[in-house]
C-alpha positions in Angstrom: 13.4 44.3 97.0 16.8 43.0 98.1 20.0 45.1 97.7 21.3 42.4 95.3 18.7 43.3 92.6 18.4 47.1 92.1 21.4 48.4 93.9 24.9 47.2 94.7 26.2 46.3 98.2 27.9 49.8 98.2 24.5 51.5 97.6 25.2 52.5 94.1 22.1 52.4 92.0 22.1 49.8 89.3 21.0 51.2 85.9 20.8 49.6 82.5 17.6 48.1 80.7 17.8 44.9 82.7 18.2 46.5 86.3 16.0 44.4 88.6 16.4 41.1 86.6 18.1 38.2 88.4 20.0 35.6 86.4 21.2 32.3 87.8 24.0 31.2 85.5 25.3 27.6 85.5 27.4 28.0 82.4 31.2 27.8 82.1 33.9 28.0 79.4 32.9 30.9 76.9 29.5 30.8 75.3 27.3 30.9 78.4 29.6 33.4 80.3 29.7 35.9 77.2 25.9 35.6 77.2 25.4 36.2 80.8 28.1 39.0 80.9 25.9 40.9 78.3 23.1 40.5 80.7 25.1 41.7 83.6 26.4 44.7 81.6 22.8 45.6 80.8 22.0 45.8 84.5 21.0 42.3 85.4 22.0 40.7 88.8 24.0 37.7 87.5 24.8 34.9 90.1 27.4 32.6 88.6 27.2 29.1 90.1 30.6 27.4 90.1 31.7 23.9 91.2 34.4 23.8 93.9 37.2 23.9 91.5 35.6 26.8 89.5 35.0 27.4 85.8 37.6 25.8 83.7 38.2 29.1 82.0 39.6 30.4 85.2 42.8 28.5 84.5 43.2 29.2 80.7 45.6 32.1 79.9 48.0 34.1 81.9 47.2 35.1 85.4 48.7 36.7 88.5 46.9 34.3 90.9 45.5 30.9 90.2 41.9 30.9 89.1 42.0 34.5 87.8 43.1 34.2 84.2 42.8 36.9 81.6 40.4 34.8 79.6 38.1 34.4 82.6 38.3 38.1 83.6 37.1 39.5 80.2 33.8 37.5 80.2 32.8 37.4 83.8 32.5 41.0 85.0 29.3 42.2 86.6 28.7 38.8 88.1 28.8 37.4 91.6 30.3 33.9 92.2 28.7 31.3 94.4 30.4 27.9 94.8 28.1 24.8 95.1 28.9 21.1 95.0 25.8 20.1 93.0 26.5 16.4 93.6 25.2 17.1 97.0 21.4 17.0 97.5 21.5 20.0 99.9 23.4 22.2 97.4 20.8 21.1 94.6 18.2 22.3 97.0 20.0 25.7 97.4 20.2 26.1 93.7 16.5 25.5 93.4 15.9 28.1 96.1 17.9 30.6 94.1 16.1 29.8 90.9 12.8 30.4 92.5 13.8 34.0 93.1 15.2 34.4 89.6 13.9 35.8 86.2 16.5 34.0 84.0 18.2 30.6 84.3 21.1 29.8 81.9 23.2 26.6 81.2 25.0 25.2 78.2 24.3 21.5 78.8 22.9 18.9 76.5 19.3 18.2 77.3 19.9 14.7 78.6 22.6 16.1 81.0 20.2 18.6 82.4 17.4 15.9 82.9 19.9 13.9 84.7 20.8 16.8 87.1 17.1 17.6 87.6 17.4 21.0 86.0 15.4 20.5 82.9 12.8 22.8 81.9 9.9 20.7 82.9 11.3 20.8 86.5 12.5 24.4 86.6 9.3 25.7 84.8 7.1 24.0 87.4 9.2 25.5 90.2 9.1 29.0 88.7 6.5 29.5 85.9 7.9 33.1 85.1 11.4 31.8 84.5 13.2 32.4 81.3 15.0 29.1 80.7 17.8 29.5 78.4 20.1 26.8 77.1 22.6 26.5 74.3 24.1 23.2 73.0 25.3 21.9 69.7 22.2 20.9 67.9 18.4 21.3 67.7 16.4 19.4 70.4 14.1 17.9 67.8 17.0 16.6 65.5 18.9 13.3 65.6 22.2 15.0 66.8 20.5 16.5 70.0 22.7 14.4 72.2 26.1 14.9 70.5 28.7 17.0 72.2 29.9 20.2 70.4 32.5 22.8 71.0 33.7 25.8 69.0 36.2 24.1 66.8 33.5 21.2 66.0 30.9 23.8 65.1 33.3 26.1 63.0 34.2 23.1 61.0 30.8 21.5 60.6 29.0 24.7 59.8 31.4 25.7 57.0 33.2 28.5 58.7 36.6 26.6 58.6 36.1 25.9 54.9 35.4 29.5 54.0 38.4 30.7 56.0 41.0 29.5 53.6 43.0 30.8 50.6 41.7 29.3 47.3 43.2 25.9 47.1 44.7 26.1 50.6 43.8 24.3 53.8 40.9 25.1 55.8 41.5 27.0 59.1 39.6 27.9 62.2 39.0 31.7 62.9 41.8 32.5 65.4 39.3 33.1 68.3 36.4 31.3 69.8 34.2 32.6 67.1 31.2 30.3 67.3 31.1 30.5 71.1 31.2 34.4 71.3 28.8 34.8 68.4 26.3 32.3 69.7 26.6 33.8 73.3 25.6 37.2 71.7 22.6 35.5 70.0 21.5 33.8 73.3 21.6 37.0 75.3 19.5 38.7 72.5 17.1 35.9 72.7 16.8 36.1 76.4 16.1 39.7 76.1 13.3 39.0 73.7 11.9 36.4 76.0 11.9 38.7 78.8 10.0 41.2 76.7 7.3 38.6 75.9 7.0 37.8 79.4 6.3 41.3 80.3 3.4 41.2 78.0 2.0 37.9 78.9 3.2 37.2 82.3 4.5 33.7 81.4 8.0 32.6 81.1 9.3 30.1 78.5 12.2 27.8 77.4 14.7 29.3 75.0 17.2 27.0 73.1 19.9 28.3 70.9 21.5 25.4 68.9 25.1 26.1 67.8 25.1 24.3 64.6 21.9 25.8 63.0 22.6 29.3 64.4 25.9 29.4 62.7 24.6 27.6 59.6 22.0 30.4 59.1 24.6 33.1 59.7 27.0 31.6 57.2 24.3 31.0 54.4 22.9 34.5 54.7 24.9 35.5 51.6 26.6 32.3 50.7 23.4 30.3 49.7 23.6 32.6 46.6 22.3 30.9 43.5 21.5 27.7 45.4 18.6 29.8 46.7 16.6 29.1 43.6 15.0 25.9 42.3 16.6 24.9 40.1 19.8 26.4 41.4 21.2 29.3 39.2 24.8 28.6 40.5 26.5 26.7 43.4 26.4 28.3 46.8 29.1 30.8 47.6 29.2 34.6 47.2 32.1 35.2 44.6 33.2 38.5 46.1 33.6 37.2 49.5 35.5 34.2 48.2 37.8 36.3 45.8 41.4 35.4 46.4 42.3 39.0 46.7 39.5 40.1 49.0 41.8 40.8 51.9 43.8 43.8 53.2 45.8 45.1 50.4 49.8 45.3 50.8 51.1 48.7 50.5 54.8 49.5 50.3 55.0 49.7 54.1 51.9 48.0 55.4 48.3 47.1 54.4 45.2 49.1 53.7 41.6 48.0 53.7 39.1 49.8 51.4 35.7 49.2 50.2 33.5 50.9 47.4 29.9 50.0 46.9 28.3 52.4 44.5 29.2 53.1 40.8 30.2 56.7 41.7 32.4 55.4 44.6 34.2 53.0 42.3 34.8 55.8 39.7 36.4 58.0 42.4 38.5 55.1 43.6 39.9 54.4 40.0 40.7 58.0 39.5 42.3 58.2 43.0 44.8 55.4 42.2 45.5 56.8 38.8 43.6 54.2 36.8 41.1 56.3 34.8 41.0 53.6 32.2 39.2 51.4 34.6 36.1 53.8 34.7 35.3 52.9 31.1 36.3 49.3 31.5 32.9 47.4 30.7 33.9 44.6 33.2 33.7 47.2 36.1 31.0 49.5 34.9 28.0 48.2 37.2 27.6 46.3 40.2 26.5 43.2 38.1 29.6 43.5 35.9 31.9 43.9 38.9 30.4 40.9 40.6 30.9 38.8 37.6 34.7 40.0 37.1 35.4 40.3 40.8 38.8 38.4 40.5 40.0 40.7 37.8 38.8 43.8 39.7 40.7 43.0 42.7 43.8 41.7 41.0 44.0 45.2 39.3 43.5 47.0 42.6 46.2 44.8 44.3 48.7 45.8 41.6 48.1 49.5 41.9 47.9 49.7 45.7 51.3 48.2 46.1 52.7 51.3 44.4 51.8 53.5 47.4 52.8 53.9 51.0 49.9 53.4 53.5 49.9 57.2 54.3 50.1 58.3 50.5 47.1 55.9 49.7 45.1 57.0 52.7 45.5 60.7 51.8 44.3 60.0 48.4 41.3 57.9 49.4 40.2 60.4 52.0 40.3 63.2 49.4 38.2 61.0 47.0 35.7 60.1 49.8 36.5 56.4 49.4 35.9 54.4 52.6 39.4 53.2 53.7 41.5 52.4 56.9 44.9 50.9 57.6 45.0 47.4 58.9 45.9 47.2 62.5 47.8 44.4 64.4 46.4 43.6 67.8 49.3 45.4 69.5 48.6 48.5 67.4 45.1 48.9 68.9 46.2 49.2 72.3 48.0 52.5 71.3 45.4 53.6 68.7 44.6 57.3 69.1 41.0 56.8 68.5 40.7 53.9 70.9 42.4 55.9 73.6 40.2 59.1 73.0 37.1 56.9 73.4 38.7 55.1 76.4 37.6 51.7 75.2 40.5 50.1 77.2 40.7 51.5 80.8 43.2 50.8 83.5 41.4 49.6 86.7 42.1 48.3 90.0 40.9 44.8 90.6 40.5 43.9 94.3 42.7 40.9 94.2 44.6 41.3 90.8 45.8 44.8 91.1 46.0 47.0 88.0 44.4 45.4 84.9 43.3 46.4 81.4 39.5 46.3 81.1 37.2 46.9 78.0 34.3 49.2 78.0 30.7 48.3 77.2 30.2 49.2 73.5 26.4 49.6 73.6 25.0 52.9 74.9 21.6 53.6 76.2 20.3 57.3 76.4 17.8 56.6 79.2 19.1 53.6 81.0 22.9 54.0 81.0 25.0 50.7 81.4 28.1 50.5 83.6 30.9 48.1 84.7 29.9 47.7 88.3 32.2 44.9 89.4 35.1 43.2 87.9 35.3 39.4 87.5 34.6 37.7 90.9 37.1 35.6 92.8 35.9 31.9 93.1 33.2 31.7 95.5 33.5 35.4 96.6 29.8 35.8 97.1 29.0 32.3 98.3 28.4 33.3 102.0 26.2 36.4 101.6 23.9 34.9 99.0 23.4 31.7 100.8 22.9 33.4 104.2 19.9 35.4 102.4 18.5 32.0 101.7 18.7 31.0 105.5 21.6 28.7 105.4 23.9 28.4 108.4 27.7 28.8 108.2 28.1 24.9 108.6 25.7 24.3 105.7 27.4 26.8 103.6 30.8 25.3 104.2 29.5 21.8 103.5 27.7 22.7 100.3 30.6 24.7 98.8 33.3 22.0 99.5 33.8 19.0 97.2 32.7 15.9 99.1 34.8 12.7 99.0 33.0 9.8 97.2 
């Protein structure tokens, strides 16, 4: 066992459910790095392979030093960075040596690009039959779009996300975040964990492919397939409550409130709390089926009443009535939120090169295998030398393989 797998170079024992698992990560941008950071947070030794100029995300967003942007730092902790110019045969050979020692290999290329680089599953699986070979690309490998490029905005639009995210009659909008990349990165990490579990039972690795389009399509249609589920359709697709114009944070006199009632009894308590007892006996709102059919009228009534209260007044009324509620927070509000402070989700930490930075905690908790932030985001190539030395390469070899060679 090398110190890179089950303990850190400082001697601290690595815990987490994936302690002892080694991951070779060839991904960049957002999707793959989100996935591999989750694996690293769970205890895996993640070796991030970067080209000499580094992951593009190193340069997107504010930074104190070039190559260490905020965007990069928040999805690349618990990783080690190795720079290799994979256009060089010797660098590709070094990559293969690392893969031979690994449990998981991750990339986000289209299949044809992986074949051209010689890192397709047939090649990697022959080298390391126990490897979990995980890739994410735009579309299924067995479909006609398999070779089309795809990025977050493309998939948000193509899968229906942008169309759903618009006011009725308004223009479609992307979610104001890299929604597809982050969601599918989480799915990829989950799939890798399941494949590792299967390998523990069978001893055999496998290829795992996560197509962005189909993954988000299934996610969107879970509720929105709606009446189109049946043959013949009972209604067009689209869950009316989710599409209701006033399904949004409700404006109060001085802010916005979020609330949600599910059961008949909770709705009754809500109607009484906002001084609308007449709605308790309104047949349009009596049952879940009635409310579903008349959802626009229901939300219109709530909108008109909630505007009469301040946020604090309404929250006191709803808390007393045991109706789930919360004020709407702006991003800046959350940095000062008392609950977030008490649970220490955001923490001030000292990065070796970037100084004092705000870091986020790992939200998932394990009772027997606690997870931890062992290392903040690495500087470009920070671990190139020690890792390649482990593989037997000389200083001259390391220098050559980690520098971009002129054509």
